[in-house]
Structures are given as C-alpha cells and as structure tokens.
C-alpha positions as semicolon CSV with decimal commas, in nm:
position;residue;x (nm);y (nm);z (nm)
1;M;4,117;19,997;11,114
2;D;3,821;20,227;11,180
3;L;3,830;20,593;11,274
4;T;3,495;20,715;11,402
5;F;3,408;21,085;11,428
6;G;3,047;21,117;11,542
7;N;2,834;20,980;11,259
8;V;3,125;20,945;11,016
9;T;3,352;20,639;11,001
10;I;3,670;20,632;10,794
11;L;3,790;20,283;10,702
12;I;4,167;20,257;10,661
13;P;4,327;19,947;10,508
14;P;4,565;19,741;10,722
15;L;4,898;19,904;10,806
16;H;5,109;19,687;10,576
17;I;4,886;19,767;10,275
18;T;4,900;20,139;10,355
19;I;5,280;20,132;10,378
20;I;5,307;19,943;10,047
21;V;5,080;20,199;9,873
22;V;5,287;20,490;10,007
23;V;5,611;20,324;9,889
24;I;5,464;20,254;9,543
25;I;5,347;20,614;9,502
26;F;5,687;20,743;9,619
27;L;5,872;20,522;9,369
28;L;5,643;20,614;9,079
29;V;5,680;20,987;9,147
30;R;6,057;20,948;9,174
31;W;6,077;20,752;8,847
32;S;5,846;20,994;8,667
33;K;6,091;21,276;8,742
34;Q;6,353;21,090;8,538
35;L;6,151;21,142;8,220
36;E;6,194;21,467;8,032
37;T;5,847;21,471;7,873
38;R;5,514;21,302;7,944
39;R;5,598;21,215;8,303
40;F;5,251;21,074;8,372
41;T;5,313;20,778;8,138
42;V;5,502;20,597;8,415
43;F;5,175;20,571;8,606
44;F;4,997;20,426;8,300
45;Y;5,272;20,169;8,249
46;F;5,236;20,067;8,613
47;L;4,855;20,047;8,604
48;F;4,846;19,857;8,277
49;S;5,107;19,608;8,404
50;T;4,887;19,517;8,701
51;T;4,614;19,372;8,476
52;I;4,544;19,000;8,514
53;T;4,294;18,794;8,319
54;P;4,176;18,431;8,306
55;I;4,282;18,237;7,996
56;Y;4,134;17,899;8,084
57;S;3,827;17,797;8,283
58;S;3,719;17,448;8,378
59;Y;3,394;17,367;8,556
60;T;3,322;17,028;8,714
61;A;3,081;16,892;8,972
62;K;3,345;16,948;9,242
63;G;3,399;17,315;9,156
64;S;3,569;17,539;8,910
65;F;3,924;17,625;8,815
66;Q;4,052;17,932;8,635
67;L;4,404;17,985;8,506
68;W;4,502;18,352;8,539
69;I;4,797;18,528;8,375
70;P;4,940;18,880;8,407
71;I;4,841;18,981;8,053
72;G;4,911;19,351;8,112
73;F;5,275;19,289;8,195
74;I;5,320;19,053;7,900
75;I;5,181;19,312;7,656
76;M;5,384;19,590;7,818
77;F;5,701;19,379;7,806
78;L;5,654;19,308;7,435
79;Y;5,579;19,676;7,368
80;L;5,880;19,807;7,560
81;F;6,137;19,568;7,422
82;G;5,988;19,550;7,074
83;G;6,039;19,918;7,008
84;R;6,270;20,201;7,101
85;R;6,068;20,317;7,402
86;N;6,237;20,122;7,679
87;H;6,331;20,403;7,915
88;P;6,457;20,257;8,246
89;A;6,186;20,437;8,445
90;K;5,912;20,280;8,233
91;V;6,069;19,935;8,267
92;K;6,090;19,977;8,646
93;A;5,726;20,085;8,663
94;S;5,623;19,782;8,456
95;I;5,816;19,546;8,683
96;L;5,656;19,707;8,988
97;G;5,316;19,654;8,824
98;F;5,413;19,292;8,759
99;S;5,483;19,244;9,130
100;I;5,133;19,375;9,211
101;A;4,990;19,139;8,945
102;I;5,170;18,846;9,111
103;Y;5,020;18,954;9,445
104;Q;4,674;18,956;9,283
105;L;4,737;18,609;9,140
106;I;4,834;18,479;9,483
107;L;4,513;18,623;9,629
108;K;4,308;18,458;9,350
109;Y;4,455;18,113;9,409
110;V;4,477;18,120;9,789
111;G;4,147;18,293;9,859
C-alpha cells in the first residue's frame, strides 16, 4: 500500500503483515512486564529465536537445494531448559520467535 504526499511516498506492508507485527509487539511488551529485572531480554530471546540458517547445500545442473533449520530457536531451547533461566515469559517469546522462523522457512521453500 502506498501513501503519497507530494514528493514523498510512504510504503506500508500489506494489512495482514501490519496486524501481525502489532500483535507481536503487544505480546512482547506484555510478557516483558512479567519480568522483575532486565525486561528487554524478552525481545532478545524473540529476535534470536527467529534466526534460520542453511545446514546443507546441493548444487546440480538442474538447480540448487538448501536445507534450512531454525538454529536460533534450537540454541535458545537448549539454553533455556539446560539452565535455571526458563522464565515463562522468555519461553513464550522464544516460541513466538520459532513461529516467525517457521514462516521464514515456508517463504524460503515456496518462493
């Protein structure tokens, strides 16, 4: 969607993406209020959990294939449940980040 004001154009993402971003920010702010100290860490747990990376690449004459995994969520999962730092708000933020990582994986394989 484009909003044009004279020589300036503001590009807004599609409505469903905008609504999803607003809901994610609302949930992260709500969960960060559950922590007594270092409230901003919920945002880092979320951002780190959205990281995906290729672990295998294969190139042939017909094209290429890459196998992607949500490495950020895997590391965050091991960190949270391996220690004593598994506050429910941090776990929720990591799972929300995992859902965004799955969305990114779907976009990689479909697109």
